[in-house]
C-alpha positions as CSV (number, residue, x, y, z in Angstrom):
1,M,280.7,29.4,139.9
2,L,284.3,28.8,140.2
3,S,284.5,28.9,144.0
4,G,282.3,26.5,146.1
5,G,280.0,23.8,144.9
6,R,280.6,20.8,142.9
7,P,283.5,21.3,140.4
8,S,281.5,19.8,137.6
9,Q,280.1,22.8,135.6
10,L,281.6,25.7,133.7
11,P,281.1,29.3,135.3
12,R,277.5,30.3,134.2
13,S,279.0,33.4,132.3
14,V,280.5,30.9,129.7
15,P,278.1,30.2,126.9
16,P,277.0,26.5,126.7
17,D,276.6,26.5,123.0
18,L,280.4,26.8,121.9
19,P,281.4,25.7,118.5
20,G,283.9,23.4,119.9
21,V,285.5,21.5,122.9
22,L,286.4,23.8,125.8
23,S,288.2,22.0,128.6
24,V,288.8,23.7,131.9
25,A,290.8,22.6,134.8
26,V,291.2,25.0,137.9
27,P,292.0,22.7,140.8
28,G,289.7,22.8,143.7
29,M,287.4,25.1,142.0
30,V,286.1,23.9,138.5
31,E,286.6,21.0,136.0
32,H,284.8,20.8,132.7
33,R,285.8,17.9,130.3
34,A,289.1,18.3,131.9
35,D,290.3,14.7,130.9
36,E,289.8,14.9,127.2
37,V,293.0,14.6,125.2
38,L,293.0,17.7,123.0
39,R,295.7,19.5,120.4
40,L,297.8,21.8,122.5
41,A,299.6,23.7,119.9
42,S,302.6,25.7,121.7
43,V,301.2,24.9,125.1
44,G,303.0,21.7,124.5
45,K,306.4,23.7,124.7
46,L,305.8,23.6,128.6
47,L,306.9,20.1,128.6
48,L,310.2,20.9,126.7
49,L,310.6,23.9,129.1
50,A,310.3,21.8,132.2
51,E,313.0,19.5,131.0
52,V,315.3,22.5,130.1
53,A,314.6,24.0,133.5
54,H,315.5,20.8,135.1
55,G,318.7,20.4,133.2
56,L,319.8,24.0,134.0
57,T,319.1,23.6,137.8
58,D,320.2,20.1,138.5
59,G,321.3,18.5,135.3
60,D,323.7,18.6,132.4
61,L,322.7,21.9,130.8
62,R,324.5,25.2,131.3
63,A,322.7,28.7,130.8
64,D,325.5,29.9,128.8
65,E,326.0,26.8,126.6
66,P,326.1,27.9,123.1
67,V,323.7,26.2,120.4
68,D,324.1,26.8,116.8
69,L,320.9,27.3,114.8
70,L,320.7,24.8,111.8
71,D,318.7,25.3,108.8
72,E,316.4,22.5,109.7
73,D,315.6,24.3,113.0
74,Y,314.1,27.3,111.2
75,C,310.4,27.4,111.1
76,G,307.6,30.0,110.4
77,G,304.9,30.9,112.7
78,S,305.4,32.5,115.9
79,G,308.9,34.0,117.1
80,L,311.5,36.2,116.3
81,L,314.6,34.2,115.2
82,T,313.5,33.9,111.4
83,G,314.0,37.7,111.3
84,L,317.2,38.0,113.2
85,S,320.7,37.6,111.9
86,A,322.5,35.8,114.7
87,R,322.9,32.0,114.3
88,R,324.2,31.3,117.8
89,W,322.3,31.5,121.0
90,T,322.6,30.2,124.6
91,V,320.4,27.8,126.0
92,A,319.0,30.2,128.4
93,D,318.2,32.7,125.6
94,L,316.5,30.0,123.5
95,A,314.4,29.0,126.6
96,L,313.4,32.8,127.1
97,L,312.4,33.1,123.5
98,T,310.4,29.9,123.7
99,T,308.3,31.1,126.5
100,S,308.1,34.8,125.9
101,V,307.2,34.9,122.3
102,S,306.7,31.2,121.5
103,D,309.5,31.2,119.1
104,N,309.2,28.0,116.9
105,T,312.7,28.0,115.8
106,A,314.3,28.3,119.3
107,T,312.0,25.5,120.3
108,N,313.1,23.3,117.5
109,A,316.7,24.0,118.4
110,L,316.1,23.1,122.1
111,I,314.2,20.0,121.2
112,R,317.3,18.9,119.1
113,R,319.5,19.8,121.9
114,V,317.6,17.5,124.5
115,G,315.6,15.1,122.4
116,L,311.9,14.3,122.4
117,E,312.4,11.1,124.5
118,R,314.0,12.9,127.2
119,V,311.3,15.6,127.2
120,N,308.5,13.0,127.3
121,D,310.5,11.1,130.1
122,R,310.4,14.2,132.1
123,A,306.6,14.6,131.4
124,S,306.1,11.1,133.0
125,A,308.3,11.8,135.9
126,L,306.1,14.9,136.6
127,G,303.1,12.7,136.6
128,L,301.7,13.5,133.1
129,G,300.2,10.3,131.3
130,A,298.4,11.8,128.3
131,T,300.3,15.1,127.8
132,R,303.1,14.5,125.4
133,L,305.2,16.1,122.6
134,L,304.7,14.2,119.5
135,D,307.2,16.0,117.0
136,R,309.0,19.2,116.4
137,I,307.3,22.3,115.2
138,R,306.7,22.1,111.5
139,E,305.4,24.8,108.9
140,P,304.0,23.4,107.0
141,R,303.0,19.9,108.6
142,L,302.5,17.4,105.8
143,P,300.6,14.0,105.7
144,E,303.9,12.1,106.5
145,H,304.4,14.0,109.8
146,P,302.8,13.3,113.1
147,A,299.3,14.8,113.0
148,T,300.2,17.5,115.7
149,F,302.9,18.9,117.7
150,A,301.6,18.0,121.1
151,V,298.3,16.8,122.8
152,G,297.2,16.6,126.5
153,T,294.5,17.3,128.9
154,A,293.6,20.4,131.0
155,A,293.6,18.3,134.3
156,E,297.1,17.3,133.6
157,L,298.4,20.7,132.5
158,A,296.7,22.4,135.5
159,A,298.5,19.9,137.9
160,L,301.8,20.9,136.1
161,A,300.9,24.6,136.5
162,G,300.6,23.9,140.2
163,R,304.0,22.2,140.2
164,I,305.5,25.1,138.5
165,A,304.0,27.5,141.0
166,G,306.0,25.5,143.7
167,D,309.3,26.1,145.4
168,E,311.4,23.6,143.5
169,P,314.4,25.3,141.8
170,W,313.5,24.1,138.2
171,A,309.9,25.4,138.7
172,R,310.9,29.0,140.0
173,L,313.1,29.0,136.9
174,L,310.2,28.3,134.6
175,L,307.7,30.4,136.5
176,G,310.0,33.5,135.8
177,W,310.2,32.6,132.1
178,M,306.4,32.3,132.1
179,A,306.1,35.7,133.8
180,G,307.5,37.3,130.6
181,C,305.1,35.7,128.1
182,C,303.9,38.2,125.7
183,D,300.6,36.9,125.0
184,R,297.7,37.7,127.4
185,A,294.9,37.7,124.9
186,M,293.1,34.5,126.2
187,V,292.4,33.6,129.8
188,P,294.4,36.7,131.3
189,A,292.7,39.2,129.0
190,L,289.9,40.1,131.5
191,I,292.4,39.8,134.6
192,P,293.5,43.2,135.7
193,H,297.2,42.9,135.8
194,D,300.4,44.5,134.5
195,P,301.5,42.5,131.5
196,E,305.0,44.0,131.6
197,D,305.5,42.8,135.2
198,D,307.9,40.0,134.8
199,S,309.1,39.6,138.2
200,V,308.0,36.4,140.3
201,R,305.4,37.7,142.8
202,E,304.6,36.0,146.0
203,V,301.4,35.3,147.6
204,P,299.5,37.4,149.0
205,S,300.0,40.2,146.5
206,T,298.3,43.7,146.5
207,S,297.6,43.3,142.9
208,L,296.9,40.5,140.6
209,W,299.9,38.9,138.7
210,V,300.0,36.5,135.9
211,A,302.5,34.1,134.5
212,N,301.3,31.9,131.5
213,K,302.1,30.1,128.3
214,T,299.7,29.9,125.3
215,G,299.2,28.0,122.1
216,V,297.7,29.0,119.0
217,D,297.0,27.1,115.7
218,A,294.1,26.8,113.3
219,G,291.4,25.5,115.4
220,V,293.4,25.5,118.8
221,R,293.5,28.1,121.5
222,C,295.1,27.0,124.8
223,D,296.4,28.7,127.8
224,V,297.9,27.4,131.0
225,G,299.2,29.5,133.9
226,V,299.3,30.8,137.4
227,V,297.4,33.8,138.8
228,R,298.5,35.3,142.1
229,G,296.7,37.9,144.2
230,N,295.6,37.5,147.8
231,R,295.7,33.8,146.8
232,Q,297.1,31.6,144.1
233,V,295.1,30.0,141.3
234,C,296.6,27.8,138.7
235,Y,294.7,26.9,135.6
236,A,294.6,25.2,132.3
237,V,292.0,26.1,129.6
238,L,292.1,24.4,126.2
239,A,290.0,25.0,123.2
240,N,289.6,22.9,119.9
241,C,287.2,23.8,117.4
242,A,286.8,24.0,113.5
243,P,289.0,26.6,111.8
244,G,287.4,29.9,111.7
245,E,285.7,29.5,115.0
246,E,288.6,30.4,117.2
247,F,287.3,33.8,118.5
248,A,284.2,32.3,120.0
249,M,286.3,30.0,121.9
250,T,288.6,32.7,123.0
251,R,285.7,34.8,124.4
252,A,284.7,32.0,126.5
253,M,288.2,31.6,127.7
254,R,288.4,35.2,128.8
255,E,285.1,34.7,130.8
256,V,286.8,31.9,132.7
257,G,289.6,34.3,133.3
258,A,287.3,36.9,134.7
259,R,286.0,34.4,137.2
260,I,289.6,33.4,138.1
261,A,290.3,37.0,138.8
262,V,287.5,37.1,141.3
263,C,288.8,34.1,143.3
264,A,292.4,35.4,143.2
265,R,291.6,38.7,144.6
């Protein structure tokens, strides 16, 4: 179970014979293969967003700073900007698009603005050792490119979620962006909450509230977030599997979410 006992096993409701690696970290409640370095897909964007939030609250970025989209920024996959005509957006616009609809073009524009080195330096400053961005978003990703966009561990990402749930100004800004995430199909799917509630709820709350960031790619399903009810629960659930086996992993992630809901009530 998630509450009580030794944090060494998955909740019993999660099948033990999954077709891949399911890594779970819910601090103080459960850890399962939490230190394995896995592909993150768009969950890696949290590192970029953490640096942008820092830059906006106590650094050299302005929310209204205009960023022109370059041809090299445009990327297929998730997002809206490839279908919109405007070529200039603010830093705040791009951050919101990156968080809410995981916009790949917005992500690339922000990476170009702040740089990968700065993003990974921020990750180190936040105590992350194995969790890193390796590249910009690419569709397609060719043999000459880094093998994947981002890698990391559930343990480190759950700790980052706990930091985001804190009172630092950058964290509150990032938590607000995450509250607007449009993808609640993984861990939050069985958590009874209002997916359109993009306010930042405090603890305790009379109903459950979720802020999260997901990552989806062939063979990758990842979700990192904060659940608030009578208590706060931070989580990171990462799944890597063979392409075609993703739904079995998603079902297991949803079962973890159901147990988190019980603990947060």
